OpenMM code with the backbone's topology and positions (N, CA, C; nanometers):
from openmm import Vec3, app, unit

residues = "MET SER GLU THR VAL MET MET HIS LEU PHE SER SER TYR CYS LYS PRO ILE LEU LEU TYR VAL LEU ASP SER VAL HIS MET SER ASN SER ASN LEU LYS SER LEU THR HIS SER TRP HIS ALA ILE PHE TRP LYS LEU PHE ALA THR ASN ASP VAL ASP CYS ILE ASN VAL ILE HIS ARG PHE MET GLY TYR ILE PRO LEU VAL THR GLU ILE ASP ALA ARG ARG VAL VAL PHE PHE TYR THR GLY LEU CYS LEU VAL ILE ILE LEU".split()
positions = [
    Vec3(0.0670, -2.2974, -0.3113),
    Vec3(-0.0088, -2.2105, -0.2257),
    Vec3(-0.1159, -2.1389, -0.3073),
    Vec3(-0.2270, -2.1116, -0.2443),
    Vec3(-0.3343, -2.0412, -0.3146),
    Vec3(-0.3004, -1.8920, -0.3243),
    Vec3(-0.3700, -1.8246, -0.4140),
    Vec3(-0.3468, -1.6816, -0.4333),
    Vec3(-0.3811, -1.6028, -0.3067),
    Vec3(-0.4844, -1.6457, -0.2357),
    Vec3(-0.5251, -1.5766, -0.1134),
    Vec3(-0.4151, -1.5832, -0.0083),
    Vec3(-0.3552, -1.6991, 0.0083),
    Vec3(-0.2462, -1.7153, 0.1051),
    Vec3(-0.1251, -1.6335, 0.0633),
    Vec3(-0.0925, -1.6361, -0.0649),
    Vec3(0.0215, -1.5594, -0.1142),
    Vec3(0.0003, -1.4092, -0.0923),
    Vec3(-0.1207, -1.3603, -0.1197),
    Vec3(-0.1478, -1.2185, -0.0999),
    Vec3(-0.1424, -1.1815, 0.0481),
    Vec3(-0.1891, -1.2699, 0.1339),
    Vec3(-0.1804, -1.2444, 0.2768),
    Vec3(-0.0334, -1.2352, 0.3205),
    Vec3(0.0488, -1.3234, 0.2696),
    Vec3(0.1915, -1.3201, 0.3023),
    Vec3(0.2583, -1.1931, 0.2501),
    Vec3(0.2283, -1.1571, 0.1249),
    Vec3(0.2843, -1.0339, 0.0690),
    Vec3(0.2394, -0.9126, 0.1492),
    Vec3(0.1119, -0.9110, 0.1847),
    Vec3(0.0579, -0.7984, 0.2591),
    Vec3(0.1147, -0.7907, 0.4006),
    Vec3(0.1406, -0.9053, 0.4606),
    Vec3(0.1909, -0.9083, 0.5982),
    Vec3(0.3409, -0.8828, 0.6077),
    Vec3(0.4165, -0.9305, 0.5116),
    Vec3(0.5618, -0.9229, 0.5217),
    Vec3(0.6267, -0.8231, 0.4261),
    Vec3(0.5760, -0.8107, 0.3045),
    Vec3(0.6404, -0.7246, 0.2056),
    Vec3(0.5889, -0.5813, 0.2086),
    Vec3(0.4580, -0.5652, 0.2267),
    Vec3(0.4017, -0.4296, 0.2237),
    Vec3(0.4570, -0.3409, 0.3350),
    Vec3(0.4736, -0.3901, 0.4592),
    Vec3(0.5340, -0.3024, 0.5609),
    Vec3(0.6739, -0.2544, 0.5235),
    Vec3(0.7510, -0.3389, 0.4576),
    Vec3(0.8845, -0.2982, 0.4139),
    Vec3(0.8735, -0.1954, 0.3015),
    Vec3(0.7784, -0.2161, 0.2122),
    Vec3(0.7579, -0.1245, 0.1004),
    Vec3(0.7119, 0.0135, 0.1487),
    Vec3(0.6324, 0.0159, 0.2553),
    Vec3(0.5753, 0.1412, 0.3050),
    Vec3(0.6505, 0.2006, 0.4241),
    Vec3(0.7621, 0.1404, 0.4604),
    Vec3(0.8373, 0.1846, 0.5768),
    Vec3(0.8752, 0.3323, 0.5656),
    Vec3(0.8453, 0.4108, 0.6641),
    Vec3(0.8788, 0.5513, 0.6804),
    Vec3(0.8035, 0.6442, 0.5835),
    Vec3(0.7151, 0.5930, 0.5015),
    Vec3(0.6450, 0.6791, 0.4069),
    Vec3(0.5425, 0.7682, 0.4759),
    Vec3(0.5129, 0.7422, 0.6026),
    Vec3(0.4186, 0.8248, 0.6762),
    Vec3(0.4715, 0.9671, 0.6911),
    Vec3(0.6012, 0.9799, 0.7085),
    Vec3(0.6600, 1.1091, 0.7409),
    Vec3(0.7353, 1.1740, 0.6253),
    Vec3(0.7360, 1.1121, 0.5094),
    Vec3(0.8139, 1.1621, 0.3966),
    Vec3(0.7192, 1.2085, 0.2859),
    Vec3(0.7472, 1.3260, 0.2318),
    Vec3(0.6697, 1.3730, 0.1173),
    Vec3(0.7201, 1.3032, -0.0087),
    Vec3(0.6271, 1.2501, -0.0851),
    Vec3(0.6640, 1.1819, -0.2093),
    Vec3(0.5998, 1.2529, -0.3269),
    Vec3(0.6730, 1.2619, -0.4353),
    Vec3(0.6173, 1.3211, -0.5566),
    Vec3(0.5219, 1.2220, -0.6213),
    Vec3(0.4441, 1.2716, -0.7156),
    Vec3(0.3497, 1.1840, -0.7858),
    Vec3(0.4216, 1.0741, -0.8623),
    Vec3(0.5365, 1.1046, -0.9188),
    Vec3(0.6110, 1.0024, -0.9926),
    Vec3(0.6631, 0.8936, -0.8985),
    Vec3(0.7029, 0.9321, -0.7770),
    Vec3(0.7469, 0.8321, -0.6794),
    Vec3(0.6309, 0.7442, -0.6347),
    Vec3(0.5140, 0.8046, -0.6125),
    Vec3(0.3962, 0.7261, -0.5752),
    Vec3(0.3564, 0.6306, -0.6869),
    Vec3(0.3674, 0.6793, -0.8096),
    Vec3(0.3348, 0.5946, -0.9241),
    Vec3(0.4312, 0.4759, -0.9339),
    Vec3(0.5583, 0.5022, -0.9096),
    Vec3(0.6595, 0.3966, -0.9114),
    Vec3(0.6341, 0.2940, -0.8009),
    Vec3(0.5973, 0.3415, -0.6835),
    Vec3(0.5669, 0.2531, -0.5715),
    Vec3(0.4435, 0.1679, -0.6006),
    Vec3(0.3412, 0.2291, -0.6565),
    Vec3(0.2202, 0.1561, -0.6946),
    Vec3(0.2522, 0.0523, -0.8011),
    Vec3(0.3380, 0.0879, -0.8938),
    Vec3(0.3796, -0.0063, -0.9981),
    Vec3(0.4466, -0.1289, -0.9357),
    Vec3(0.5299, -0.1061, -0.8349),
    Vec3(0.5974, -0.2179, -0.7680),
    Vec3(0.4961, -0.3096, -0.6988),
    Vec3(0.3963, -0.2490, -0.6333),
    Vec3(0.2943, -0.3288, -0.5653),
    Vec3(0.2091, -0.4051, -0.6669),
    Vec3(0.1772, -0.3412, -0.7801),
    Vec3(0.0982, -0.4086, -0.8834),
    Vec3(0.1754, -0.5230, -0.9478),
    Vec3(0.3079, -0.5141, -0.9482),
    Vec3(0.3891, -0.6207, -1.0081),
    Vec3(0.3658, -0.7546, -0.9388),
    Vec3(0.3377, -0.7489, -0.8088),
    Vec3(0.3063, -0.8722, -0.7358),
    Vec3(0.1800, -0.9346, -0.7926),
    Vec3(0.0794, -0.8517, -0.8161),
    Vec3(-0.0463, -0.9013, -0.8712),
    Vec3(-0.0286, -0.9507, -1.0139),
    Vec3(0.0542, -0.8806, -1.0916),
    Vec3(0.0791, -0.9225, -1.2295),
    Vec3(0.1370, -1.0630, -1.2339),
    Vec3(0.2333, -1.0874, -1.1498),
    Vec3(0.2969, -1.2191, -1.1496),
    Vec3(0.2068, -1.3265, -1.0904),
    Vec3(0.1374, -1.2930, -0.9838),
    Vec3(0.0553, -1.3913, -0.9140),
    Vec3(-0.0686, -1.4304, -0.9933),
    Vec3(-0.1324, -1.3315, -1.0576),
    Vec3(-0.2573, -1.3581, -1.1290),
    Vec3(-0.2403, -1.3597, -1.2797),
    Vec3(-0.1199, -1.3482, -1.3275),
    Vec3(-0.0867, -1.3554, -1.4703),
    Vec3(-0.1687, -1.2572, -1.5532),
    Vec3(-0.1771, -1.1345, -1.5057),
    Vec3(-0.2446, -1.0290, -1.5810),
    Vec3(-0.1690, -0.8987, -1.5626),
    Vec3(-0.1692, -0.8165, -1.6673),
    Vec3(-0.1082, -0.6847, -1.6558),
    Vec3(-0.2107, -0.5748, -1.6796),
    Vec3(-0.3388, -0.6102, -1.6768),
    Vec3(-0.4462, -0.5138, -1.6931),
    Vec3(-0.4718, -0.4436, -1.5595),
    Vec3(-0.4527, -0.3129, -1.5560),
    Vec3(-0.4662, -0.2371, -1.4322),
    Vec3(-0.6095, -0.2430, -1.3792),
    Vec3(-0.7074, -0.2389, -1.4678),
    Vec3(-0.8474, -0.2474, -1.4240),
    Vec3(-0.8756, -0.3818, -1.3575),
    Vec3(-0.8226, -0.4870, -1.4134),
    Vec3(-0.8383, -0.6205, -1.3552),
    Vec3(-0.7721, -0.6270, -1.2178),
    Vec3(-0.6552, -0.5678, -1.2061),
    Vec3(-0.5844, -0.5673, -1.0784),
    Vec3(-0.6623, -0.4889, -0.9737),
    Vec3(-0.7218, -0.3758, -1.0145),
    Vec3(-0.8036, -0.2981, -0.9209),
    Vec3(-0.9252, -0.3769, -0.8738),
    Vec3(-0.9863, -0.4546, -0.9619),
    Vec3(-1.0990, -0.5394, -0.9232),
    Vec3(-1.0525, -0.6467, -0.8251),
    Vec3(-0.9366, -0.7045, -0.8501),
    Vec3(-0.8810, -0.8050, -0.7594),
    Vec3(-0.8542, -0.7432, -0.6227),
    Vec3(-0.7999, -0.6209, -0.6209),
    Vec3(-0.7780, -0.5494, -0.4939),
    Vec3(-0.9071, -0.5420, -0.4137),
    Vec3(-1.0125, -0.4908, -0.4782),
    Vec3(-1.1398, -0.4744, -0.4076),
    Vec3(-1.1977, -0.6087, -0.3655),
    Vec3(-1.1889, -0.7071, -0.4516),
    Vec3(-1.2441, -0.8395, -0.4217),
    Vec3(-1.1741, -0.9034, -0.3019),
    Vec3(-1.0431, -0.8828, -0.2919),
    Vec3(-0.9669, -0.9429, -0.1822),
    Vec3(-0.9652, -0.8565, -0.0569),
    Vec3(-1.0263, -0.7373, -0.0639),
    Vec3(-1.0382, -0.6532, 0.0543),
    Vec3(-0.9214, -0.5595, 0.0788),
    Vec3(-0.8396, -0.5340, -0.0213),
    Vec3(-0.7274, -0.4425, -0.0068),
    Vec3(-0.7665, -0.3053, -0.0591),
    Vec3(-0.7222, -0.2014, 0.0102),
    Vec3(-0.7454, -0.0664, -0.0386),
    Vec3(-0.6287, -0.0284, -0.1289),
    Vec3(-0.6498, 0.0679, -0.2187),
    Vec3(-0.5388, 0.1100, -0.3055),
    Vec3(-0.4200, 0.1584, -0.2226),
    Vec3(-0.3019, 0.1370, -0.2730),
    Vec3(-0.1794, 0.1689, -0.2005),
    Vec3(-0.1700, 0.3181, -0.1673),
    Vec3(-0.2094, 0.4034, -0.2594),
    Vec3(-0.2031, 0.5477, -0.2354),
    Vec3(-0.2972, 0.5865, -0.1218),
    Vec3(-0.4147, 0.5251, -0.1164),
    Vec3(-0.5104, 0.5514, -0.0089),
    Vec3(-0.4537, 0.5056, 0.1247),
    Vec3(-0.3880, 0.3916, 0.1253),
    Vec3(-0.3276, 0.3424, 0.2490),
    Vec3(-0.2151, 0.4346, 0.2969),
    Vec3(-0.1361, 0.4858, 0.2053),
    Vec3(-0.0295, 0.5792, 0.2422),
    Vec3(-0.0896, 0.7062, 0.3008),
    Vec3(-0.1952, 0.7577, 0.2374),
    Vec3(-0.2618, 0.8775, 0.2899),
    Vec3(-0.3187, 0.8537, 0.4289),
    Vec3(-0.3793, 0.7388, 0.4510),
    Vec3(-0.4357, 0.7068, 0.5830),
    Vec3(-0.3255, 0.6976, 0.6880),
    Vec3(-0.2134, 0.6380, 0.6516),
    Vec3(-0.1016, 0.6276, 0.7455),
    Vec3(-0.0449, 0.7649, 0.7793),
    Vec3(-0.0431, 0.8560, 0.6807),
    Vec3(0.0048, 0.9925, 0.7065),
    Vec3(-0.0870, 1.0656, 0.8033),
    Vec3(-0.2178, 1.0497, 0.7855),
    Vec3(-0.3136, 1.1145, 0.8752),
    Vec3(-0.2913, 1.0665, 1.0184),
    Vec3(-0.2759, 0.9368, 1.0367),
    Vec3(-0.2523, 0.8820, 1.1708),
    Vec3(-0.1202, 0.9339, 1.2264),
    Vec3(-0.0164, 0.9390, 1.1440),
    Vec3(0.1146, 0.9861, 1.1883),
    Vec3(0.1075, 1.1307, 1.2358),
    Vec3(0.0477, 1.2173, 1.1550),
    Vec3(0.0414, 1.3580, 1.1919),
    Vec3(-0.0543, 1.3822, 1.3084),
    Vec3(-0.1634, 1.3078, 1.3146),
    Vec3(-0.2573, 1.3219, 1.4255),
    Vec3(-0.1904, 1.2797, 1.5563),
    Vec3(-0.1165, 1.1699, 1.5547),
    Vec3(-0.0458, 1.1238, 1.6740),
    Vec3(0.0591, 1.2258, 1.7176),
    Vec3(0.1325, 1.2808, 1.6229),
    Vec3(0.2311, 1.3832, 1.6541),
    Vec3(0.1676, 1.5080, 1.7097),
    Vec3(0.0530, 1.5458, 1.6557),
    Vec3(-0.0183, 1.6626, 1.7054),
    Vec3(-0.0678, 1.6398, 1.8476),
    Vec3(-0.1169, 1.5210, 1.8763),
    Vec3(-0.1631, 1.4889, 2.0113),
    Vec3(-0.0485, 1.4945, 2.1106),
    Vec3(0.0688, 1.4492, 2.0723),
    Vec3(0.1845, 1.4537, 2.1616),
    Vec3(0.2267, 1.5973, 2.1904),
    Vec3(0.2189, 1.6832, 2.0898),
    Vec3(0.2559, 1.8227, 2.1078),
    Vec3(0.1571, 1.8907, 2.2029),
    Vec3(0.0292, 1.8608, 2.1886),
    Vec3(-0.0732, 1.9223, 2.2726),
    Vec3(-0.0574, 1.8753, 2.4180),
    Vec3(-0.0255, 1.7501, 2.4368),
    Vec3(-0.0104, 1.6947, 2.5734),
    Vec3(0.1102, 1.7572, 2.6424),
    Vec3(0.2195, 1.7745, 2.5676),
    Vec3(0.3402, 1.8318, 2.6287),
    Vec3(0.3188, 1.9767, 2.6574),
] * unit.nanometer
topology = app.Topology()
chain = topology.addChain("A")
for resn in residues:
    res = topology.addResidue(resn, chain)
    for name in ("N", "CA", "C"):
        topology.addAtom(name, app.Element.getBySymbol(name[0]), res)
């Protein structure tokens, strides 16, 4: 399989499991760093590199946003949706 297909599969099936419930849970910086490390491990194995700068370039090239940014965006949506429900009720 090509790297693009593998990344699509990881992003579609593994990332939701990795990010499950993180919208509503406060995480420390060390926990976020550990989670990012786990996500980068996929890139390390797939692209045979452990250079973080190289991995960040691969992220941007393949159209993925950084994991921490995605978690922050999911939190904003979670809290905004909850706020809208409170206002409606």
